[in-house]
Every structure is written in structure tokens, then in C-alpha cells.
C-alpha positions in Angstrom: 5.9 27.6 -9.9 7.7 27.9 -13.2 6.8 24.6 -14.8 7.2 23.7 -18.5 5.9 20.6 -20.2 7.2 19.4 -23.5 7.7 16.3 -25.6 11.0 14.7 -24.8 13.9 14.9 -27.3 17.0 12.8 -27.5 19.0 15.3 -25.4 16.6 14.6 -22.5 16.9 10.8 -22.6 19.8 10.5 -20.1 18.0 12.6 -17.5 14.8 10.5 -18.1 16.8 7.3 -17.5 18.2 8.8 -14.3 14.7 9.6 -13.0 13.3 6.2 -14.0 16.3 4.5 -12.4 15.5 6.4 -9.2 12.0 4.9 -9.2 13.4 1.4 -9.9 15.7 1.8 -6.9 12.9 3.1 -4.6 10.9 0.0 -5.5 7.4 1.6 -5.2 6.4 2.5 -8.7 7.7 0.2 -11.5 8.1 -3.5 -12.0 11.3 -2.9 -14.0 14.4 -4.2 -12.3 17.3 -3.3 -14.5 18.8 0.1 -14.8 18.2 2.1 -17.9 20.6 4.1 -20.0 20.1 6.7 -22.7 19.9 4.1 -25.5 17.1 2.3 -23.7 15.0 5.4 -23.7 15.8 6.0 -27.3 14.6 2.5 -28.0 11.3 3.2 -26.2 10.6 6.2 -28.3 11.8 4.6 -31.6 9.2 1.8 -31.0 6.3 4.2 -30.2 3.4 4.4 -32.6 2.0 7.7 -33.8 -0.2 8.2 -30.7 2.4 7.4 -28.0 4.4 10.1 -26.3 7.2 10.7 -23.9 7.2 14.0 -22.1 9.3 15.9 -19.6 8.5 18.5 -17.0 11.0 21.2 -16.1 11.2 23.4 -13.1 13.4 26.5 -13.5 14.7 24.9 -16.7 15.8 21.6 -15.0 14.1 18.4 -15.9 12.4 17.0 -12.8 10.0 14.5 -14.2 9.0 12.3 -17.1 5.6 11.1 -18.2 4.3 8.7 -20.8 1.2 8.0 -22.9 1.4 4.4 -24.2 -1.0 2.3 -26.1 -2.9 -0.1 -23.8 -2.7 -3.1 -26.2 -1.7 -4.1 -29.7 -5.2 -5.3 -30.3 -7.1 -2.9 -32.6 -10.2 -2.8 -30.5 -8.2 -1.1 -27.7 -7.0 1.7 -30.0 -8.8 4.4 -27.9 -7.2 3.2 -24.6 -3.9 4.3 -23.3 -1.8 3.7 -20.2 -0.4 6.9 -18.5 2.5 7.3 -16.1 4.3 10.1 -14.4 7.6 9.8 -12.6 9.2 12.7 -10.7 12.6 13.0 -9.1 12.1 12.5 -5.3 13.3 16.0 -4.4 10.1 17.6 -6.0 7.4 15.1 -4.9 4.6 16.5 -2.8 4.7 20.0 -4.3 1.9 19.6 -6.8 4.2 19.1 -9.8 2.9 15.6 -10.4 -0.7 16.7 -10.4 0.0 19.5 -12.9 2.0 17.2 -15.1 -0.7 14.5 -15.0 -3.3 17.2 -16.0 -1.0 18.0 -19.0 -0.8 14.2 -19.9 -4.6 13.9 -19.7 -5.0 16.9 -22.0 -2.5 15.5 -24.5 -4.3 12.2 -24.4 -7.5 13.9 -25.4 -5.7 15.6 -28.3 -4.5 12.1 -29.4 -8.1 10.9 -29.5 -7.9 8.5 -26.5 -11.1 7.8 -24.7 -10.0 5.6 -21.8 -6.9 6.1 -19.7 -5.4 3.5 -17.4 -2.9 3.9 -14.5 -1.3 0.8 -12.9 0.1 1.6 -9.4 1.6 -0.5 -6.7 -1.2 -0.9 -4.2 1.2 0.0 -1.4 1.8 3.4 -3.0 -1.3 5.1 -1.5 0.1 8.5 -2.2 0.1 7.9 -5.9 -3.4 6.3 -5.8 -4.8 9.3 -3.9 -3.2 11.8 -6.4 -4.8 9.9 -9.3 -8.2 9.8 -7.5 -7.9 13.6 -7.1 -7.5 13.9 -10.9 -10.7 11.9 -11.6 -9.3 8.4 -12.0 -11.3 5.7 -10.3 -10.2 2.4 -8.9 -11.3 -0.5 -11.0 -9.7 -3.2 -8.9 -6.6 -4.7 -7.3 -4.6 -7.4 -9.1 -3.3 -9.5 -6.3 0.2 -10.8 -6.4 0.5 -9.8 -10.1 4.2 -8.9 -9.9 7.2 -10.4 -8.1 9.9 -7.8 -7.2 12.7 -7.9 -4.8 11.7 -11.2 -3.3 8.0 -10.3 -2.6 4.7 -10.5 -4.4 3.3 -7.1 -5.3 -0.4 -6.1 -5.7 -1.3 -3.5 -8.3 -4.2 -1.1 -8.2 -5.8 -0.6 -11.6 -7.3 2.8 -12.1 -9.2 4.3 -15.1 -10.3 7.7 -16.4 -12.9 7.9 -19.0 -12.4 11.1 -21.1 
């Protein structure tokens, strides 16, 4: 597989928005409900602190996924904790790309001096939970009915990885 991982640049933001919108439409991986445009992604990045990142993964020079490292909280005591997320376009899921991308995100998190990584996953998305478990994340708990999306309460699995 010819994968490349890199920090996203403004020219990538439209494709990132398209991938994220695909996940919003599929209703299994984000509580967001409005569709994103390039300017929304630009706003994300412009509001990042010095230890937050947005990445893309390319396959044969085409962006097929986006990933993030975001601070866990504004409270200073949480400065070594980050939330991680990976979103792939549906056409490439199940091929190991997400696992390789998440390994990259974990390595980048270490470089950024994070100690504790968190992943929040719809509890119904067992495929994503299993893939995070295979990378060393552990289940901390289930937040029952934490989100309301598309007319139904959603449970979220909280996972962690201590680096």
C-alpha cells in the first residue's frame, strides 16, 4: 500500500470537509449534524493551539482520510491529554489504512508530549471500537444517552491509551 501521512494544508481542507461530511451523513461516528465547508476546516485549524494537529492520509496521491489530535480540555491540568480521531472515506475502510493512520497519530501524539489519549466512539460502532482495541486503547466506560442525533439517544464508548 502506498500510504503517505502529512499535516493538512489549506489546499486539503475541501477534501477534509467532504470526508467529514460523509461521516456526518453515515451517522455512526460524529455528533456533528451540519455539513462542513472549506472555511469551517480553516476555522478549526486557526483555533488550534501549538500542540493540536490535523492530518491527511493519501493513497496513490489521493486523500482518503483525515485525522486529528485535539486537546482534551482547556483546563491546564489536562495539558498532557488529547483526543484523537480518524475518519476515512468509506471506499477504503476495512483495508488497514485506518490502523496505519492511527499508529501515525499515536506516534505524533508522543512527539507532542501527550501522555494520555482519548477516543470517543459511538457504542454502536463496534468495528471502530475493535480497531482501537487492537491498537492498545482500552475501554474506560460507556456514556449512556450522552448524545441526541437524528431523533435517537446515542451511547458513546470512551477509550483511552496511556503512552
